[in-house]
Residue, then its C-alpha position, 0 to 999 in steps of 0.5 A: m068875938l066873931r071877928l076875933l075868931l075870923f082873925l084867928g081862923t084866917n091865921i091858922a088857915i094861912m099856916l096850913v096852906l103854907s105847910i101843905s104847899m111847901r110839902l107838895l112843892g118839895v120845898d122841905t126836901m130841897l131845904e134838907q138837901q141844902g144843909g137843913g138848918i131851917n125848921l119849915t113848920g116852925l118858920i110857918i108858925f113864926s111867920g103866921i104869928f108875927g105876920m098877923s099879930g102886927s096887923f092885929i095890934s095896929l087894929a087894936i090901937s087904931k082908935w087911940m092912935a087916931k085920936r092922938s095923932m090927929g088931935v081928934q076932939v070927941i064930941d061927948t056933949p055938943t056945944n053948938q048946933q053944928e056938933q049936935w047936927l053931926l051927932s044926930t046925923v051919924e046916929m041916924q045913919a048908924r041905925e040905918a046901917g045896923i051898927d052901934m053909934p060910933e064916937v064922933g069927933i072933929f080934928n083941926s085940918p084946913q084940908p077937907n077930909a074925914f076918916a073912920t077907924g076902930m077894932n069893932k064896927n060897934s065900937a068905932l070912931v068917925a071924925v071929920s076935919t074942920g076944913l071939911l065942915n068949913n068948905m062943904t055944904q051940910a048935904e055934902v057933909e052928910a054924904v061924907l059921914g055916910h061914906e065913913v059910916s059905911h066903912v064901919a058897917n062893911g067892916d073895912m078896918v078888919t078886912l084890910t087888917l086881915i089882908q095886911g096880915v096875910v101878905n105880911t105872913f107871906v113876906i116873912f116866910f118867903s124872905r127867910i126861905i130865900g135868905h136861907l137858900l142864898d146862904r147855903v147855895v151862894f155863900k156855901v155856909e154849912r151851919g148857922y147863918g152867914p151874911g148871905y142869909w141876912i142880906g137876902v132876908i132884908f133885900v127880899q123882904i123889901i121887894l116883897s113888901v112893896l109888892a104886898s103893899m100893891i095888893v093891899m092898896w088894890f083891895s083898899r080901892r075896891r072898898e072905897f067904891k063900896a063905901d061910896s055906894g053906902g054913902a049914896y044909900l044913906a044920904g042920897r046919890e046926888k049928895m055923894i056925887s056933890a061931895l066928891r066933886r067938892l073934893q075934886q075942886g080941892g085938888n085931891t089933897q091928902s091931909l091924913p097920915d099914912e096909917m089913916a089914909a086908907f080910911g079917909i074920904a079923900g086921897g091923892n091922884p098920882g099917875g103912872f106907877k104910883r097909881l098902884f100904891m093909891s089907897h083911893p081910886p081917882l075921884e073922877e072914877r068914883i063919881a063915874a061909878l056912882e053916876s052909872s049905878l043904882d041906889h041900893n043897900s051895899f052893907g056887908 
């Protein structure tokens, strides 16, 4: 309930900020001088609802989608010693992190990876790949589980959803404002919407969406450092460093679909401009951050 209220409060705050800003900047007056045809208040409400609702729906179905898209087999009753150990380890870490026991699952992938997802930190899913279980030591798997449990305890799924909703709202709002002005000023359309509006909306929305993605990915990278710190707290710093080094040896491969990539343990390592769109910091930076830090509880 608290996170739902946070979600709704953020949505309302964004709409109020947009409304006040547009009036202080005189945008509403400028639109009227260009022939009107756009309801600023209505557009703000529309942008906030659609910008946030898409992110909220994605979060609500994230666990279901993860199970379906990744073929995650949830461990209800352990069938072997490894499954029993996974359940026991996650249960212990969840208790230490102050959250309810997440569902634990395994998905079939040769690449070592893991992810956590769920709408609520007390109703989450932590899943590991067969490649991770086959290529890491038990101590390293423990650290990876700690990393994912930390994502859950820190509320990273909700945090990134809110951020995505915020940038979606701004993208929808400003693409339509610019499209409207292009229609009136350049194409001289006096009533309704002409081709300039639709061309402007599509083009501007693409450009702004790219910029918005850079913002979301920046926040995602910051959350990875925090999850690494949490994993080090739950499992031990040396175990966490060892797990990241093991991932380094695997070539920084990414085996998760785009919608799950931000919540995985591993990510790619592109250089140059592509670095701005990375959901994870380079592994060498994460290792260096752990080596220079002190163990402490970083949940929250």
